C-alpha positions, 0 to 999 in steps of 0.5 A: 294555563299552569299556575306557579307559586313560590316563597322566599325570605327578604333579609332584614331592612331590605324590603325597600331595596327589593321593591326598588330593584323590581321597579327597575327590572332589566329589559333582558329579564322582562324579555326572558319572562315573556319568552318563557311564557310567564304572565300575570306575575305578582309578588306579595309581602308580609313581614320578611316573607315574600310570595310570588305567583305567576301563570305559564302559558306554555306550561311550568316545564317549559317556563323552567327550561327557558330559565334554567341555565340562562345567564340573564337569570344567573345574573339576577339571582346573583344580583338579588343574593345580597338581599334574599333568601331563596331555596332552590330546587336542585332539579329545576334551579327554580324556587320549589313549586308550592302545592296548591290545596285550594282554588276558587274561580 
């Protein structure tokens, strides 16, 4: 199972709203994440920084392909744009994959 990690910035004063929106994640977004094979998805915060991690049952490329161009993802990104600063990879449309430099099991 491939691992995927990303980072972003939350706009000043918007962390509580960010958490609220994720506490109320729409069913169609949950279904899309399942369809993409995404599991064990967690997001951490320190200051204005966010760090996300998930595992891809069918590989990163499959997960990216399911999400790219999805109207569900486009709608979510637009919904989050007023509180989130997120770089996007021009090739995948997703957050740039962070390079893993250490792992301990």
